[in-house]
N, C-alpha and C positions, 0 to 999 in steps of 0.2 A: 808707179805701183809701189807701195811700202809693205813691209812684212814684219811679223813678230812670230815667235816660235814658242811652242809648249810640248811637253811630253804628257800623253794621256795613257791611262790603263783601265782595264775592265776584267771582270771574271773572279776567280777565287782569290781571296786574300788570306786564306788560312795561314800561310807561312810569312805573311808580310810582303809577298812578291809584288803587290800593287805600288808599294812605296808611298802610301797616302797617310802614314802615321797610325794606322790601325790595321787590324787583321780581318776587316769585314769584307763580305762578298759584294761586288758591284755589277749589277746587270747593264749599267749604262756607263759610257765613258766618263772618267773624272780625271782632273788634272793632278799631276805630281808636283806639288808646290815646292819641294825641296830642290827641284832642278830648275826652278823658274829663272834664276840668274845665270844659268850655264847655257852655252851655245852647244847643244847636243847634236852630233853628226850621225849617230847610229844607236839603235837599241837592240838588246838580245833578251829573249825570254826563254827560260829554261823550264824543267818540269815543276820546280818549286822555288826558283830564284830569278833574278833579273840583273841586268847591267846596262849601263849607258856609257858611251864614248863621246867625249866633247871635242870640238874642233881643235882645242889646244893640246889634245892628246891625254887629258885626264881621264881616269876610269873610275866610275861609281858602281857600286854593287849593293844589293839589298835582297831580303827574303830568307830562305832557310840557310842556316849556317853550322849545323851540327858536325859537318864533315870538313870544315874549313873552307866551304865553297865561296865564301865572300872575300877571301884573300887577306884577312886581318884577324888577329886575336882580340878578345877571347872568343872561343867557340860558343857563343850564345846560341840558343835554340833557334831564334828567329830575330830579324831586324826589319822593321817595317818603314824605315826612313833611309833613303840613299846616303852612303857615306863613301868618300874617296879611298881608293886602295893606295895607301901612302908608300908601300913597298915599290910602286911603279911610278911614283911621282916624278922621278928624274928622267923618265923615258917618254916618248910620244907614242902612245897606243894608237893604232889605226884600225884595228879589227879584232874581234874576239868572238868566242864560242862557248856555250854551255852544254856539258854532257849530262850523263846520269847524276853524278855528284862530283864532277870536276870541271875546271874551266881552263881555257886556253886563251892567249892573247898574243899579237904580234906587233912590234913597234915599227916605226918608219925606217929602221935600219935592217929590217928583215930577221930580227932576233925574236925567238918565240919564248913564251913563259907558260908555265902550268901551276895549278894549285887545286887543293880539294882532295877528294878520295883517291887513293892510290893502291888499293889492295890488288889490282891487276897490272900494276905497272903503268897505268894510263897517264900519269903525270911525268913519266920518263925516269922514274927512280925505282930501284929494286924494292919490292914490297917488304921483304924480310931483311933489309939492310941493318948493319950494326955500326956502332961507333968505334973509335980507336981502342977502346978498352973491351970491345967484344959485347957490350950490352945492346939490346935491341933498340933501334931508333923508332920513334913514333911513325906510324905507317903513313898517315895522312899528311899532306903538305899544306900547312896553315898559311904560310908566307909564300907568294909567288917565287918561283925559281926558274932559271933558264932551263929550257928543254930543247932537244934537237939542235944542240949548239953548233953542229958541223954543217947545218943547212942554212941557206939564205931564204927565208920563208915569205911568201906573198899572202897565203890565206891559211887560217886555221879552221878545223871543223872537229867537233867532239861527239862521240856516240855514247851509248849507255855505259860501256866500260872500255872504250878505246879512243884513240886520238888519230887524227889524219891531217897532214899539212900539204899544202901545194907550194912547191918552191918557185923561185923567180925564173928557174930554167924550164918550168912546165912539167916537173916531175911530181909524183905523188908518193909520199912516205907515210908509214903507219906504225903504231906501236900499242901495247895494251892487250885487251882481250876482245878480238874482233867479232867473236861470235857469242851466242848465249853461253855464259860461264860453263866450262867443263867440255866444250866441243874441241877447242884448240888451246894449247898451252899458251899462257900469256907471255909477252916479251916487253921489256921496258926499254929496249934499244930500238930506234927507228929502222925499219926495213923498207926498202923501195918496193912499191906495188909494180909488178912486172907487167908488161904489155900496155903501158900508158906513157905517152909523151905528148908534148904540145897541148897540155891541158890548160883551159882557160878558167874553169870554175869547179869547185867541189862542193858537195852537200852530203851530210851524214845524218841518217836516222838512228834509231836505238841500236840496231845491228846491221844496217844495210848502208851502202855507199853509192854515190853518184859522181861522175866526172864528166863534164862537158868539155869536149875538145875544141880547139881552134877552128876546125873545119865543120863544126856544128854537130858532129856525132856525139850521142849520149851514151856513156858506158855505165854499167851497173855491176855490183857484186856484193856478196854477203847473204845475210838471212833473206828468205823469200816466202815465209810462211803465209803472208796475206797477199802475195802477187805483187809486193812493193818494188820488185826489179823490173816489172813491165815486160817480162819475157813470155807471157802467155801461159805459164805454168807456176807451180809453187816449189820448184826445185831450187835449193840454195846454189850459189856459184862461189867457188873459191877464187876464181880469176875473173877480171872484168870482161863483160860481154856487151856487144853493142845492142841496144834496143831498137829492133827492126820496125816496130810500129810507129816510130818517130822519124824514120829515115825520109829524107826529102824535105823535111820541115826546117825552117831557119830558127833555131832555138836561140833565145837570148838570155834565159835565166832558168834555174832549176832550184827546187826546194825539196827538203825531205822532212816528213814529220816522223813520229816515233815509229809508225808502221805503215806509212804510205809515202807516195811521192808525187811531185807535180813539176811540169815543165811549161815554160812560156814561150810563145812564138812571135809576139810583137810587144810594142811598148807597154809598160806596166810593171807590176811587181806581184809576186805571190809568195805567201808564207804559210808553212804547214806546222801545226802543233801536234800534240799527242793524238787527239781525235777530232781537231777542227782545223779549218783552213780559212785564210782571208785573202782576197784579191784586191789589189790596189789598182785603180784605173788611172789613166794618164791625166785626167783632170782632178785628182786628189780625193776621189771617193773610195770608200772601202765597203766590200761585200763579203759577208761571212756565211759559212755553212758548215755542217757537221754536228757534232754532239752539242747539246744546248745546256746541259745542267751546269751549275756554278756560275751562270751568267756569262759563259765564255763567248757567246755570239755577239754580245754587246748591244742588243736592241730589245731586251726584255723577254725574249723567247727562251723557255727552259727545255722544250722538247727538241729532239734530234731532227734535222732536216737536211736533204740534199739540195734544196733550192736556195741559191745565194740571195741574200737580202741586205740592204744597205744598213751600215752602222751609223747612226747620227752622231755628230760631234757637237753635243749641246753643252759645252762649257762656256763660261762668260768671255766676252771679248777681251782683248788686252786693255789694261787700266788706262792707257793713254788714248784710247778710241773714243771719240765723242759720240753722243746719242744720234747725232744726225749723219754720222759717217757710216756708209754702207760697207759691208764686207762679210767674209765667211772664213771658216777654218778649212784648210785643204791638207790632207794627209800626204806626207812626203816619204815616209817608210813605215812598214809595219812588221811586227815580230810576234809569232804565235809560240806560246809555251804549252805546258802540259794542260793547264786549266785556266790560263789567263792570256791576255793579249796586251801588247804595248804598241804605241804608235807615236811618231814625231809628227807634229802638225804645225802649220804656218798659217798665220792670219793674212788674208789677202784682201786688199781694197784697190779699186780702180778709180783713181781720181781724175777728174776732168782737167784738161789742159788749161 
């Protein structure tokens, strides 16, 4: 069996978040040609921007950049072609996250980095900081900087205006504005989330948080306006609470959209966007559902639906595939953004012995 890889995108391209060289909307999957020569290990889709991490640790960003969200100057309005974040070229990035208008990343040494909007301290810097002469310093962080420097980080997650990290010891720490602005005073220094230990995975929506424990229990806290905490009510929670409706199930993955949540009980992957979701099956097929405008469902449907339908991967086969050679594209991972979706796909052929 031989394989080749590609990164595909569909949905709104208004801010260049599809990475295809223009700002057009795409109702069907199209290939991101600028990443063709890279071995991409993961992709992340934000509300208006995107990023890709390569096997060698390189980080590429594209999309909306007015708040420094792409991690490099100048702060152009949008960029529709992926470019490498040079400030992180000397470290090996292994995982990253996109928040409302800030980004987080972690390297293979457990060091975390932040950049983008910082008006709530979500990048780990005081929003109203001053330089040595007492002059105000630019609020947003255009070049990635270390954050949570005292912690050994395993995973980063970013909300609308706050940041969350999972340490290698299984603890969860947070900073920024964890609730809709105005509810709680923001903090730029990480504080530990009490009542959580032995955490395996975290997922963060706009203003709500999920933590999957090693024993399979799912904890949730934060905003609950739309029932996104799964508690059976719409009351917010300032402290983590176990989701009783999932007790007894063997959870393997969790995902948080802007205002909704999902959990997975067996092999496969699920990703939640602002108002749509995509499920990835074990055999590499993708099924989307939710809001359909801007082409975000990936199969030409513009209307909203709660019925999952398959997303076809109709991009050309790799250039070295002969016309007589059978094969097909299989999705390996998927990422849902606010109004667009990214996926990493692999060409698979089964050759006779």
